[in-house]
C-alpha positions as CSV (number, residue, x, y, z in Angstrom):
1,M,95.8,24.3,5.3
2,T,92.2,24.9,3.9
3,H,89.7,27.3,5.6
4,E,86.1,26.4,5.2
5,A,83.6,29.3,4.3
6,P,81.4,30.3,7.2
7,D,77.9,28.9,7.1
8,T,75.7,31.8,6.4
9,T,72.4,29.8,5.7
10,T,71.1,30.4,9.2
11,S,71.6,34.2,9.1
12,V,70.1,34.3,5.6
13,Q,67.1,32.4,6.8
14,K,66.6,34.7,9.7
15,V,66.7,37.8,7.6
16,S,64.4,36.2,5.0
17,F,62.0,35.3,7.8
18,F,61.9,38.6,9.4
19,G,61.7,40.1,6.1
20,K,58.5,38.2,5.3
21,L,57.1,39.1,8.7
22,R,57.7,42.9,8.0
23,S,56.1,42.5,4.4
24,W,53.0,40.7,5.9
25,F,52.8,43.3,8.6
26,L,52.8,46.2,6.2
27,T,50.4,44.3,3.9
28,G,48.1,43.7,6.7
29,L,48.5,47.4,7.8
30,L,47.5,48.7,4.3
31,V,44.6,46.4,4.1
32,T,43.1,47.0,7.5
33,A,43.9,50.6,8.1
34,P,41.6,52.1,5.5
35,V,38.7,49.9,6.5
36,L,39.1,50.6,10.2
37,L,39.3,54.3,9.6
38,T,36.3,54.2,7.3
39,V,34.4,52.2,9.9
40,Y,35.5,54.5,12.8
41,I,34.8,57.8,10.9
42,T,31.3,56.4,9.7
43,W,30.5,55.4,13.4
44,L,31.4,58.8,14.6
45,V,29.4,60.6,12.0
46,V,26.4,58.3,12.8
47,D,26.8,58.6,16.6
48,V,27.1,62.3,16.3
49,L,23.8,62.6,14.1
50,D,22.1,60.3,16.2
51,S,22.7,62.3,19.3
52,Q,21.7,65.5,17.7
53,V,18.4,64.1,16.3
54,I,17.3,62.6,19.5
55,N,17.9,65.8,21.4
56,L,15.4,67.5,18.9
57,L,12.9,65.0,19.5
58,P,10.0,65.2,22.4
59,S,10.9,63.2,25.4
60,S,7.9,61.1,24.9
61,W,9.2,59.9,21.6
62,R,12.5,58.8,22.9
63,D,10.8,56.1,25.2
64,F,9.2,54.6,22.1
65,S,10.3,50.9,21.8
66,I,9.5,47.7,19.9
67,L,9.8,44.3,22.0
68,S,11.0,46.3,24.8
69,V,14.0,47.7,22.9
70,P,14.2,51.6,22.6
71,L,14.7,52.5,19.2
72,F,16.3,55.9,20.0
73,G,19.7,55.7,21.5
74,Q,19.9,52.0,21.4
75,I,19.8,51.1,17.6
76,P,22.8,52.9,15.8
77,G,21.7,54.9,12.8
78,F,18.0,55.1,13.8
79,G,18.4,58.8,14.4
80,L,20.2,59.2,11.1
81,L,17.2,57.7,9.3
82,I,14.9,60.1,10.9
83,G,17.2,62.9,10.0
84,V,17.2,61.9,6.4
85,A,13.4,61.5,6.4
86,I,13.0,64.8,8.0
87,I,15.3,66.5,5.4
88,T,13.3,64.7,2.5
89,L,10.1,65.9,3.8
90,I,11.3,69.5,4.0
91,G,12.5,69.1,0.4
92,A,8.9,67.9,-0.7
93,I,7.2,70.7,1.1
94,A,9.7,73.2,-0.3
95,A,8.9,72.1,-4.0
96,G,5.4,73.2,-3.5
97,F,3.9,76.7,-3.6
98,L,3.6,77.1,0.1
99,G,7.1,75.8,0.7
100,R,8.6,78.4,-1.9
101,W,6.8,81.1,-0.3
102,I,8.2,80.2,3.2
103,I,11.7,80.0,1.8
104,K,11.4,83.3,0.2
105,L,10.1,84.8,3.4
106,G,12.9,83.4,5.3
107,E,15.6,84.5,2.7
108,K,14.3,88.1,3.0
109,I,14.7,88.0,6.7
110,L,18.3,86.5,6.5
111,N,19.3,89.1,3.8
112,K,18.5,91.9,6.4
113,M,21.0,90.4,8.8
114,P,24.5,92.0,8.1
115,V,26.8,89.1,9.1
116,V,24.4,86.1,8.6
117,R,23.5,87.5,5.2
118,S,27.0,86.9,3.9
119,I,27.2,83.4,5.4
120,Y,24.1,82.1,4.1
121,S,24.7,83.6,0.5
122,A,28.2,82.0,0.3
123,F,27.0,78.4,1.4
124,K,23.9,78.6,-0.8
125,Q,26.0,79.4,-3.8
126,I,28.5,76.8,-3.2
127,L,25.7,74.2,-2.6
128,E,23.8,75.3,-5.7
129,T,27.1,75.1,-7.9
130,V,28.1,71.8,-6.5
131,L,24.7,70.1,-6.6
132,A,23.4,71.5,-9.8
133,S,23.2,68.7,-12.5
134,Q,24.2,71.1,-15.1
135,S,27.4,72.3,-13.1
136,D,30.7,71.5,-14.5
137,A,32.4,72.0,-11.0
138,F,34.8,69.3,-10.1
139,R,34.2,67.1,-13.1
140,D,37.5,67.5,-14.8
141,V,41.0,66.7,-13.4
142,V,43.9,68.8,-14.7
143,L,47.7,69.2,-14.5
144,V,48.8,72.7,-13.9
145,Q,52.4,74.1,-13.8
146,Y,52.6,75.4,-10.2
147,P,54.1,77.3,-8.4
148,R,56.5,77.8,-11.3
149,E,57.1,76.3,-14.8
150,G,58.3,72.9,-14.8
151,L,56.6,71.7,-11.6
152,W,53.2,70.2,-11.9
153,V,50.3,69.7,-9.5
154,I,46.8,68.1,-9.6
155,G,43.9,70.6,-10.1
156,F,40.0,70.4,-10.5
157,V,38.2,72.6,-12.8
158,T,35.5,74.6,-10.9
159,G,34.0,76.4,-13.8
160,V,34.8,79.2,-16.3
161,T,36.0,82.6,-15.0
162,K,33.2,85.1,-14.9
163,G,32.5,88.7,-13.7
164,E,35.1,91.3,-12.7
165,V,38.1,88.8,-12.4
166,Q,37.6,87.7,-16.2
167,D,37.0,91.3,-17.2
168,S,40.4,92.3,-15.7
169,I,42.4,89.4,-17.6
170,P,43.1,89.9,-21.1
171,E,42.7,86.2,-22.1
172,T,39.9,83.7,-21.3
173,T,40.6,81.6,-18.1
174,V,38.9,78.8,-16.1
175,N,38.8,78.5,-12.3
176,V,41.3,75.7,-11.2
177,F,41.2,74.5,-7.5
178,I,44.6,73.3,-6.4
179,P,44.1,70.8,-3.3
180,T,46.9,70.3,-0.7
181,T,48.2,67.1,0.7
182,P,47.0,65.2,2.8
183,N,44.0,67.5,3.4
184,P,42.2,68.2,0.1
185,T,39.6,70.5,1.6
186,S,42.3,73.3,1.6
187,G,44.2,74.7,-1.3
188,F,44.5,77.4,-3.7
189,L,42.2,79.1,-6.5
190,L,44.0,79.7,-9.7
191,F,42.7,81.4,-12.8
192,C,44.4,79.5,-15.7
193,P,44.2,79.8,-19.5
194,K,42.6,76.7,-20.8
195,E,45.3,75.9,-23.2
196,E,47.9,75.8,-20.6
197,L,46.1,73.0,-18.7
198,V,46.6,69.2,-19.3
199,Y,43.3,67.4,-18.9
200,L,43.5,64.0,-17.5
201,K,41.3,60.8,-18.0
202,M,41.3,59.9,-14.4
203,S,38.3,60.4,-12.3
204,V,37.8,63.1,-9.6
205,E,37.9,60.1,-6.9
206,Q,41.1,58.8,-8.3
207,A,42.7,62.2,-8.1
208,L,41.7,62.6,-4.6
209,K,43.2,59.3,-3.7
210,L,46.3,60.4,-5.4
211,V,46.5,63.8,-3.6
212,V,45.4,62.4,-0.1
213,S,48.1,59.5,-0.2
214,G,50.8,61.9,-1.3
215,G,51.3,60.1,-4.6
216,I,51.4,56.5,-3.1
217,V,48.0,55.5,-4.5
218,T,48.4,56.1,-8.3
219,P,45.6,55.1,-10.6
220,E,46.3,52.9,-13.6
221,T,47.0,54.7,-16.8
222,L,43.8,54.7,-19.1
223,P,44.2,53.5,-22.7
224,K,44.4,56.2,-25.1
225,K,41.5,56.7,-27.5
226,A,42.1,55.7,-31.1
């Protein structure tokens, strides 16, 4: 008496079909999630800036309209454009003699305030370092053995160690910022000998994607120079 093998075609087809559905869903999620998050965050930033700029404008300006459509509060991003224009205007004024004199006067006043003085000085130094064209901050991506030998993390070189810190270390070191996952704005500051760092060819943007994604988004390997 012979026994026929059970027909598994239907079950295989069902598994394959649901597997495809799962694959399509994950693919769609990977495609749409970054776009939707980017649009959502951008919309929030624009909305917040619009509301803040509008509150600073005189009430008579808020009713200004073209073709019966109020510009402020109705057209998204219009307040942001006004804010950018105001900041640019301040920059143009600050570049002149009168602007520099006003800035120096304001800094003298701020430097006489105990708590405000420290906050202003810290933010000013950070912005000057990051925005300066000659600055090397966050231009090099490196690998660092941290928190122990044999374990490697992504780091960003923020400059050469100077001042009392360098004077207290027997060897020349560089400042390396180690970001955390998935929030790269927090992290650790290490003072590392340059010869112990492995410099990578990937850009800062690619390295940030790698950190934020927890290693899921890996940049392509760049060809080695001949």
